[in-house]
VOGU-3710 file (C-alpha; in Angstrom, 3 decimals, decimal comma):
1> mndeckckcs> 18,216/-15,173/19,158  21,163/-12,021/17,968  21,378/-8,952/19,352  19,579/-7,081/16,957  16,997/-8,181/16,853  14,124/-6,162/18,386  11,197/-7,888/16,774  11,196/-11,071/18,831  12,178/-12,970/16,040  9,701/-12,062/13,018
11> cgcldandpr> 12,332/-10,733/11,453  13,828/-14,891/10,974  16,916/-14,724/13,418  15,608/-17,922/15,416  17,591/-20,858/14,230  18,436/-24,763/14,607  20,698/-23,736/17,839  17,904/-22,666/19,447  16,932/-23,948/22,653  13,327/-24,690/22,743
21> feelkkfigs> 13,783/-26,073/19,265  15,355/-29,301/21,062  12,759/-28,889/23,727  10,092/-29,130/21,711  11,459/-31,906/20,136  11,399/-33,801/22,924  8,076/-32,669/23,628  6,983/-33,883/20,007  9,001/-37,453/20,846  6,500/-38,266/24,104
31> lesktgvtmp> 4,070/-38,600/22,430  2,596/-41,330/21,726  1,660/-40,914/17,938  2,157/-37,996/14,974  -0,694/-38,443/14,015  -3,693/-35,888/15,319  -1,306/-34,540/17,667  -1,308/-30,756/15,840  -3,290/-28,978/18,859  -0,598/-29,870/21,016
41> vlqeaqrlfg> 2,435/-29,755/19,671  1,261/-25,776/18,287  0,212/-25,150/21,457  3,407/-26,703/23,241  5,416/-24,460/20,633  2,733/-21,025/21,560  4,221/-21,795/25,374  7,895/-22,071/24,787  7,903/-19,092/21,692  5,681/-17,040/22,744
51> ylplevqkfi> 3,847/-16,535/19,296  4,458/-19,286/16,486  6,495/-17,429/13,581  7,245/-19,184/10,197  10,242/-21,142/11,487  8,591/-22,502/14,581  6,121/-23,691/11,482  8,296/-24,790/9,527  9,583/-27,447/11,582  5,800/-28,310/13,710
61> seqinvpvae> 5,390/-29,651/9,820  8,983/-31,461/9,376  8,198/-32,328/13,146  5,441/-34,074/12,343  4,757/-34,172/8,670  2,088/-31,583/8,754  1,886/-29,011/5,596  2,925/-26,236/7,363  -0,039/-24,542/5,023  -2,472/-26,694/7,534
71> lygvatfysq> -0,960/-25,453/10,143  -1,570/-21,991/9,762  -4,367/-22,301/8,886  -5,191/-23,977/12,278  -2,953/-21,065/14,170  -5,106/-18,955/12,902  -8,225/-19,593/12,970  -7,999/-19,916/16,404  -8,083/-17,424/18,825  -5,546/-18,722/21,650
81> faitpkgkhk> -2,445/-19,021/18,950  -0,368/-16,099/18,199  1,655/-15,312/14,622  3,133/-12,469/15,220  4,767/-11,819/18,294  3,085/-9,885/22,433  3,863/-7,512/24,247  4,577/-8,457/27,368  1,363/-7,070/28,304  -1,518/-7,657/26,700
91> igvclgtacy> -4,691/-5,390/26,939  -8,009/-5,478/26,149  -10,869/-3,032/26,765  -14,636/-4,355/26,476  -16,041/-3,714/23,842  -19,600/-6,583/25,058  -22,844/-4,572/25,029  -22,834/-3,277/28,973  -19,256/-1,999/27,926  -20,597/-0,547/25,127
101> vkgaqavldk> -23,010/1,836/25,993  -21,304/3,086/28,858  -18,292/4,338/26,303  -15,748/1,945/25,550  -15,489/2,877/21,909  -14,477/6,458/24,134  -12,036/4,008/26,171  -10,673/2,143/23,078  -9,884/5,511/20,820  -7,816/6,568/23,927
111> vcgelnvnvg> -6,115/4,089/24,563  -5,415/3,621/20,959  -4,204/7,220/20,846  -2,320/6,776/24,495  0,208/4,061/22,963  -0,007/4,920/19,533  -0,665/1,658/17,646  -4,113/-0,036/16,695  -6,090/-2,994/18,106  -4,520/-6,154/16,889
121> ettgdglftl> -1,637/-4,301/17,038  1,638/-4,948/19,501  4,041/-1,129/20,714  6,828/-0,976/19,000  8,587/-1,080/22,142  6,855/-5,143/23,029  5,670/-3,268/25,564  1,543/-3,737/24,614  -0,043/-5,587/23,107  -3,982/-3,990/22,222
131> eatrclgccg> -6,798/-6,468/21,867  -11,014/-5,518/21,582  -12,348/-8,311/23,567  -16,787/-9,182/24,080  -17,302/-9,811/27,570  -15,178/-9,816/30,669  -17,493/-11,126/33,172  -17,429/-7,378/34,806  -20,865/-5,112/33,141  -21,515/-3,548/36,277
141> lapvmmiddd> -18,188/-2,032/36,168  -18,601/-1,407/32,847  -16,563/0,183/30,402  -13,692/-1,784/31,903  -10,506/-2,925/30,537  -8,094/-5,699/31,612  -4,228/-5,592/31,290  -2,969/-8,805/31,951  -5,025/-10,384/34,854  -5,911/-6,514/36,148
151> vygklddvsk> -9,499/-4,986/35,888  -9,991/-1,969/35,449  -12,753/-0,406/35,663  -15,856/2,430/35,479  -14,087/4,168/33,388  -16,142/6,619/31,685  -13,706/8,957/32,136  -11,187/8,675/30,401  -8,092/11,389/31,511  -7,063/7,453/33,981
161> ipgilnkykg> -5,968/5,978/31,645  -3,138/7,494/30,766  -2,127/7,178/34,571  -3,208/2,748/33,898  -0,519/2,836/31,389  2,314/3,917/32,644  1,765/1,492/35,809  3,025/-1,210/33,285  5,495/1,019/31,418  8,528/1,414/34,414
//
């Protein structure tokens, strides 16, 4: 990645000298055959790069002889894959039934306002990615949001949200 890149390589600054490409190539080489390997290769690329930019998809296409369009289709179909950079911290606001009834929309609106992003976006500083999720399995704590692996419940008072977000800004 070049020193001026602020977008974690969505600008196309990845180059063939990036050592992650060599690691991905070794992984692909370790597979028994080059058929039926799309998912594990995409998963490994996601692990290495953090997301699947076009440069990585093109590299994979050449290595496993699968069209880029097909790789893109798989990467955009499955929610485990990202084609744009994700923030350092992932925020999930639960919009499942229990949370929604208890005010999850107000939580989501507050987070959007505090971070100046919409659902599915990453903050300009690359610190947070905001997602609307379905049930997080914490219905008794509704409304709930998660930041990384931390659960924050009983957020009926949205004035708590700026303090919670500040814990992750340091």
